[in-house]
DOROFI-971797 format. One record per atom (N, C-alpha, C, O): atom name; x, z, y. Coordinates in Angstrom, 2 decimals, decimal comma. Layout:
# DOROFI-971797
NODE  name     east       up    north
NODE    CA        X        Z        Y
...
This chain:
# DOROFI-971797
NODE  name     east       up    north
NODE     N   126,81   141,53    81,56
NODE    CA   127,96   141,87    82,28
NODE     C   128,83   140,16    82,21
NODE     O   129,47   139,83    83,21
NODE     N   128,81   139,51    81,40
NODE    CA   129,33   137,89    81,08
NODE     C   128,83   137,04    81,65
NODE     O   129,44   136,12    82,19
NODE     N   127,22   137,23    81,61
NODE    CA   126,01   136,64    82,51
NODE     C   126,38   136,27    83,41
NODE     O   126,60   135,08    83,64
NODE     N   126,61   137,52    84,44
NODE    CA   126,94   138,03    85,80
NODE     C   128,27   137,03    86,27
NODE     O   128,44   136,15    87,12
NODE     N   129,14   137,74    85,13
NODE    CA   130,29   137,08    85,56
NODE     C   130,45   135,49    85,92
NODE     O   130,79   134,99    86,99
NODE     N   130,14   134,94    84,85
NODE    CA   129,63   133,62    84,69
NODE     C   128,93   132,99    85,90
NODE     O   129,34   131,97    86,45
NODE     N   127,93   133,61    86,22
NODE    CA   127,41   133,21    87,28
NODE     C   128,03   133,22    88,45
NODE     O   128,17   132,17    89,07
NODE     N   128,49   134,37    88,91
NODE    CA   129,40   134,51    90,06
NODE     C   130,71   133,34    90,36
NODE     O   130,90   132,76    91,43
NODE     N   131,69   133,16    88,85
NODE    CA   132,61   132,13    88,88
NODE     C   132,08   130,58    89,20
NODE     O   132,79   129,83    89,88
NODE     N   130,84   130,14    88,68
NODE    CA   130,01   129,16    89,10
NODE     C   129,01   128,63    90,31
NODE     O   128,48   127,55    90,58
NODE     N   129,03   130,17    91,00
NODE    CA   128,84   129,85    92,16
NODE     C   129,63   129,51    93,39
NODE     O   129,33   128,79    94,35
NODE     N   131,18   130,52    93,01
NODE    CA   132,30   129,97    93,94
NODE     C   132,91   128,47    93,72
NODE     O   133,67   127,82    94,44
NODE     N   132,57   128,30    93,01
NODE    CA   133,22   126,54    92,74
NODE     C   132,60   125,76    94,22
NODE     O   131,61   126,04    94,90
NODE     N   133,42   124,91    94,35
NODE    CA   133,34   124,54    95,98
NODE     C   131,91   122,88    95,28
NODE     O   131,97   122,13    94,31
NODE     N   131,11   122,99    96,16
NODE    CA   130,24   122,00    96,23
NODE     C   130,27   121,09    97,09
NODE     O   129,51   120,13    96,97
NODE     N   131,08   121,17    98,04
NODE    CA   130,99   119,52    99,10
NODE     C   132,57   119,91    99,15
NODE     O   133,17   120,99    99,12
NODE     N   132,91   118,76    99,22
NODE    CA   134,11   118,35    99,38
NODE     C   134,19   117,59   100,37
NODE     O   133,44   116,65   100,58
NODE     N   135,27   118,00   101,18
NODE    CA   135,14   116,79   102,54
NODE     C   136,20   115,74   102,62
NODE     O   137,26   115,83   102,00
NODE     N   135,78   114,44   103,64
NODE    CA   136,66   113,29   103,14
NODE     C   137,27   113,61   104,37
NODE     O   137,03   114,20   105,43
NODE     N   138,57   112,69   103,54
NODE    CA   139,73   112,82   104,44
NODE     C   140,11   112,32   105,93
NODE     O   140,21   111,10   106,08
NODE     N   140,24   112,86   106,64
NODE    CA   139,91   112,62   107,83
NODE     C   140,96   110,95   108,49
NODE     O   142,18   110,76   108,51
NODE     N   139,84   110,07   108,91
NODE    CA   140,43   108,74   109,02
NODE     C   141,17   108,75   109,96
NODE     O   141,11   109,76   110,67
NODE     N   142,19   107,63   110,37
NODE    CA   143,33   107,70   111,11
NODE     C   142,51   107,26   112,77
NODE     O   141,48   106,64   113,03
NODE     N   143,35   107,80   113,46
NODE    CA   143,00   107,82   115,19
NODE     C   142,47   106,22   115,16
NODE     O   143,00   105,48   114,33
NODE     N   141,38   105,65   116,10
NODE    CA   141,30   104,39   116,72
NODE     C   141,87   104,54   117,86
NODE     O   141,86   105,39   118,75
NODE     N   142,62   103,06   117,55
NODE    CA   142,60   102,67   118,98
NODE     C   141,78   102,28   120,33
NODE     O   140,63   101,90   120,10
NODE     N   142,11   102,30   121,48
NODE    CA   141,16   101,65   122,45
NODE     C   141,25   100,31   121,93
NODE     O   140,11   100,07   121,54
NODE     N   141,92    99,38   121,71
NODE    CA   141,62    98,30   121,40
NODE     C   140,13    98,28   120,53
NODE     O   139,00    97,95   120,88
NODE     N   140,60    98,70   119,41
NODE    CA   139,63    98,37   118,61
NODE     C   138,31    99,26   118,66
NODE     O   137,34    99,25   117,90
NODE     N   138,52    99,90   119,60
NODE    CA   137,18   100,77   119,54
NODE     C   136,40    99,99   120,91
NODE     O   135,27   100,15   121,38
NODE     N   137,40    99,22   121,27
NODE    CA   136,82    98,39   122,64
NODE     C   136,07    97,43   121,63
NODE     O   134,84    97,49   121,60
NODE     N   136,71    96,60   120,85
NODE    CA   136,48    95,49   119,96
NODE     C   135,43    95,32   118,99
NODE     O   134,97    94,28   118,53
NODE     N   135,01    96,98   118,67
NODE    CA   134,01    97,46   117,96
NODE     C   132,48    97,40   118,81
NODE     O   131,43    97,06   118,27
NODE     N   132,63    97,78   120,11
NODE    CA   132,11    97,77   121,15
NODE     C   131,24    96,40   121,36
NODE     O   130,06    96,07   121,35
NODE     N   132,47    95,84   121,55
NODE    CA   131,52    94,10   122,06
NODE     C   131,59    93,35   121,15
NODE     O   131,85    92,17   121,34
NODE     N   131,34    93,92   119,76
NODE    CA   130,91    92,75   118,63
NODE     C   129,79    93,50   118,68
NODE     O   128,90    92,70   118,95
NODE     N   129,24    94,75   118,56
NODE    CA   127,85    95,38   118,42
NODE     C   126,93    94,95   119,69
NODE     O   125,81    94,46   119,64
NODE     N   127,58    95,22   120,66
NODE    CA   126,52    94,66   121,80
NODE     C   126,57    92,76   121,63
NODE     O   125,56    92,17   122,02
NODE     N   127,19    92,32   121,33
NODE    CA   127,18    90,99   120,92
NODE     C   125,89    90,32   120,22
NODE     O   125,02    89,55   120,63
NODE     N   126,21    91,06   118,75
NODE    CA   125,16    91,11   117,93
NODE     C   123,87    91,29   118,13
NODE     O   122,92    90,69   117,62
NODE     N   123,90    92,53   119,21
NODE    CA   122,79    93,26   119,46
NODE     C   122,20    92,12   120,54
NODE     O   120,99    91,93   120,47
NODE     N   122,77    91,52   121,30
NODE    CA   121,95    90,59   122,31
NODE     C   121,62    89,14   121,98
NODE     O   121,11    88,32   122,75
NODE     N   122,03    88,95   120,60
NODE    CA   122,22    87,90   120,41
NODE     C   120,63    86,57   119,89
NODE     O   120,49    85,35   119,79
NODE     N   119,57    88,11   119,64
NODE    CA   118,62    87,07   119,43
NODE     C   117,71    87,07   120,96
NODE     O   116,65    86,45   121,03
NODE     N   118,21    87,75   122,00
NODE    CA   117,64    87,30   123,50
NODE     C   118,14    86,39   123,96
NODE     O   117,60    86,03   125,00
NODE     N   119,08    85,74   123,59
NODE    CA   119,75    84,80   124,19
NODE     C   119,28    83,47   123,19
NODE     O   119,77    82,44   123,67
NODE     N   118,62    83,24   122,17
NODE    CA   118,16    82,57   121,53
NODE     C   116,74    82,48   121,57
NODE     O   116,29    81,42   121,14
NODE     N   115,79    83,50   122,04
NODE    CA   114,58    83,04   122,35
NODE     C   114,15    83,83   123,75
NODE     O   114,32    85,04   123,84
NODE     N   113,53    82,99   124,93
NODE    CA   113,28    83,53   125,80
NODE     C   112,51    84,35   125,87
NODE     O   111,44    84,10   125,32
NODE     N   112,67    85,87   126,66
NODE    CA   111,28    86,50   126,33
NODE     C   110,20    86,12   127,33
NODE     O   110,62    85,32   128,17
NODE     N   109,12    86,42   127,45
NODE    CA   107,70    86,21   127,84
NODE     C   107,80    86,58   129,16
NODE     O   108,27    87,65   129,56
NODE     N   107,40    85,78   129,78
NODE    CA   107,69    86,29   131,62
NODE     C   105,98    87,06   131,51
NODE     O   105,11    87,22   130,66
NODE     N   106,23    87,38   133,09
NODE    CA   104,96    88,19   132,82
NODE     C   103,74    87,19   133,78
NODE     O   102,74    87,85   134,08
NODE     N   103,73    86,42   134,05
NODE    CA   102,72    85,21   134,08
NODE     C   101,93    84,91   132,49
NODE     O   100,76    85,10   132,14
NODE     N   102,96    84,45   131,84
NODE    CA   102,30    84,19   130,65
NODE     C   101,37    85,41   130,19
NODE     O   100,16    85,40   129,97
NODE     N   102,56    86,80   130,08
NODE    CA   101,44    87,85   129,83
NODE     C   100,02    88,28   130,43
NODE     O    99,09    88,76   129,77
NODE     N   100,03    88,00   131,87
NODE    CA    98,56    88,08   132,33
NODE     C    97,75    87,22   131,91
NODE     O    96,58    87,60   131,85
NODE     N    98,06    85,85   131,48
NODE    CA    97,31    84,69   131,47
NODE     C    96,85    85,01   130,09
NODE     O    95,72    84,72   129,72
NODE     N    97,50    85,47   129,49
NODE    CA    96,76    85,92   128,15
NODE     C    96,56    87,00   127,95
NODE     O    96,60    87,31   126,76
NODE     N    96,38    87,65   128,53
NODE    CA    95,17    88,94   128,50
NODE     C    94,07    88,60   128,95
NODE     O    93,06    88,79   128,27
NODE     N    94,00    87,90   130,45
NODE    CA    92,89    87,32   130,72
NODE     C    91,96    86,15   130,03
NODE     O    90,82    85,79   130,29
NODE     N    92,98    85,66   128,94
NODE    CA    91,78    84,80   128,15
NODE     C    91,67    85,74   127,01
NODE     O    90,84    85,46   126,14
NODE     N    92,23    86,60   126,90
NODE    CA    91,74    87,15   125,64
NODE     C    90,37    88,26   125,99
NODE     O    89,56    88,63   125,15
NODE     N    90,37    88,65   127,41
NODE    CA    89,61    89,65   128,16
NODE     C    88,11    87,98   127,80
NODE     O    87,05    88,07   127,19
NODE     N    88,69    86,77   128,47
NODE    CA    87,26    86,17   128,68
NODE     C    86,61    85,93   127,05
NODE     O    85,47    86,31   126,77
NODE     N    87,56    85,22   126,01
NODE    CA    86,98    85,28   124,82
NODE     C    86,45    86,73   124,33
NODE     O    85,24    86,60   124,16
NODE     N    86,72    87,64   124,13
NODE    CA    86,13    88,77   123,45
NODE     C    84,84    89,22   124,58
NODE     O    83,76    89,60   124,13
NODE     N    85,03    89,15   125,75
NODE    CA    83,12    89,10   126,61
NODE     C    82,22    88,37   126,48
NODE     O    81,03    88,66   126,59
NODE     N    82,97    86,71   126,07
NODE    CA    82,00    85,85   125,60
NODE     C    81,55    86,06   124,30
NODE     O    80,55    85,50   123,87
NODE     N    82,22    86,84   123,62
NODE    CA    81,71    86,64   122,22
NODE     C    80,90    87,74   122,17
NODE     O    80,02    87,54   121,34
NODE     N    80,76    89,22   122,88
NODE    CA    80,28    90,20   123,33
NODE     C    79,01    89,87   123,57
NODE     O    78,00    90,27   122,97
NODE     N    79,16    88,78   124,90
NODE    CA    78,10    88,26   125,38
NODE     C    76,77    87,69   124,42
NODE     O    75,60    88,06   124,51
NODE     N    77,38    86,58   123,43
NODE    CA    76,79    85,87   122,16
NODE     C    75,83    87,22   121,21
NODE     O    74,62    87,37   121,01
NODE     N    76,98    87,96   120,85
NODE    CA    76,18    88,97   120,35
NODE     C    75,01    89,68   120,53
NODE     O    74,17    89,93   119,66
NODE     N    74,97    90,15   122,30
NODE    CA    73,90    90,95   122,00
NODE     C    73,05    90,06   122,72
NODE     O    72,31    90,70   123,46
NODE     N    72,86    88,72   122,81
NODE    CA    72,04    87,65   123,03
NODE     C    71,11    87,42   121,86
NODE     O    69,88    87,34   121,91
NODE     N    72,14    87,30   120,42
NODE    CA    71,35    87,25   119,47
NODE     C    70,69    88,95   118,98
NODE     O    69,46    88,94   118,93
NODE     N    70,99    89,60   118,81
NODE    CA    70,66    90,84   118,68
NODE     C    68,97    91,23   119,57
NODE     O    68,08    92,00   119,21
NODE     N    69,04    90,34   120,81
NODE    CA    68,12    90,57   121,65
NODE     C    66,84    89,28   121,23
NODE     O    65,62    89,39   121,17
NODE     N    67,52    88,37   121,07
NODE    CA    66,47    87,79   120,56
NODE     C    65,81    87,77   119,03
NODE     O    64,94    87,02   118,57
NODE     N    66,55    88,88   118,39
NODE    CA    66,40    89,21   117,15
NODE     C    65,43    90,57   117,18
NODE     O    64,77    90,93   116,20
NODE     N    65,43    91,23   118,36
NODE    CA    64,35    92,33   118,89
NODE     C    62,98    91,69   119,18
NODE     O    61,88    92,06   118,77
NODE     N    63,29    90,59   120,03
NODE    CA    61,91    90,24   120,07
NODE     C    61,31    89,79   119,64
NODE     O    60,10    89,94   119,80
NODE     N    61,98    88,82   118,69
NODE    CA    61,14    87,97   117,51
NODE     C    61,00    88,61   116,27
NODE     O    60,82    87,97   115,23
NODE     N    61,08    89,89   116,31
NODE    CA    61,22    90,38   114,76
NODE     C    59,18    90,37   114,33
NODE     O    58,16    90,57   115,00
NODE     N    59,42    90,08   113,14
NODE    CA    58,00    89,69   112,93
NODE     C    57,17    90,50   112,59
NODE     O    55,97    90,57   112,86
NODE     N    58,14    91,43   111,65
NODE    CA    56,83    92,82   111,64
NODE     C    56,94    93,46   112,79
NODE     O    56,63    94,58   112,38
NODE     N    57,18    93,64   114,10
NODE    CA    56,72    94,27   115,13
NODE     C    55,75    93,01   115,44
NODE     O    54,61    93,39   115,71
NODE     N    55,83    92,36   115,46
NODE    CA    54,68    91,11   116,12
NODE     C    53,23    91,43   115,13
NODE     O    52,11    91,45   115,64
NODE     N    53,45    91,63   113,78
NODE    CA    52,55    91,99   112,93
NODE     C    52,12    93,02   112,86
NODE     O    50,89    93,01   112,76
NODE     N    52,67    94,21   112,87
NODE    CA    52,06    95,57   113,53
NODE     C    51,53    95,38   114,62
NODE     O    50,40    95,85   114,78
NODE     N    52,03    94,80   115,50
NODE    CA    50,60    94,93   116,95
NODE     C    49,65    94,36   116,82
NODE     O    48,68    94,64   117,53
NODE     N    49,56    92,96   115,52
NODE    CA    48,50    92,16   115,41
NODE     C    47,66    93,32   114,85
NODE     O    46,66    93,51   115,53
NODE     N    47,79    94,17   113,77
NODE    CA    47,22    94,59   112,96
NODE     C    46,14    95,62   113,53
NODE     O    44,95    95,80   113,28
NODE     N    47,25    96,34   114,58
NODE    CA    47,12    97,69   115,65
NODE     C    45,56    97,14   116,59
NODE     O    44,67    97,88   117,00
NODE     N    45,66    95,52   116,72
NODE    CA    44,72    95,06   117,80
NODE     C    43,05    94,76   116,85
NODE     O    41,87    94,97   117,10
NODE     N    43,62    94,31   115,99
NODE    CA    42,49    94,11   114,78
NODE     C    41,79    95,75   114,55
NODE     O    40,62    95,94   114,90
NODE     N    42,33    96,48   114,14
NODE    CA    42,04    97,75   114,17
NODE     C    40,99    98,68   115,48
NODE     O    40,00    99,40   115,35
NODE     N    41,54    98,38   116,33
NODE    CA    41,09    98,61   117,50
NODE     C    39,80    97,72   118,42
NODE     O    39,09    98,02   119,38
NODE     N    39,94    96,47   117,57
NODE    CA    38,61    95,90   117,83
NODE     C    37,06    96,13   116,84
NODE     O    35,88    96,03   117,18
NODE     N    37,66    96,47   115,63
NODE    CA    36,44    96,94   114,82
NODE     C    36,10    98,43   115,10
NODE     O    35,01    98,83   114,68
NODE     N    36,89    99,29   115,77
NODE    CA    35,98   100,62   116,40
NODE     C    35,23   100,46   117,15
NODE     O    34,59   101,42   117,59
């Protein structure tokens, strides 16, 4: 019974204490806060100019040209490696020798 009573007393203890309400903010203070936040948020935009549409299109085209050229070089290297494969040539040579002996 004592344990139940202690648990009941412990569970009724306030576990959250609310803060005191702040003083009402005047319109002038609110406007100054909003103005300072907007100014601080837009400061990086005024320092650096954003990229224009022309720059992004040109960079996209350059990346496609570089990527396409790289893929073309890789495919050409694979094609050369496939046609100049010495094992394939040796297998064909041995096959022709075997057929000539028959």
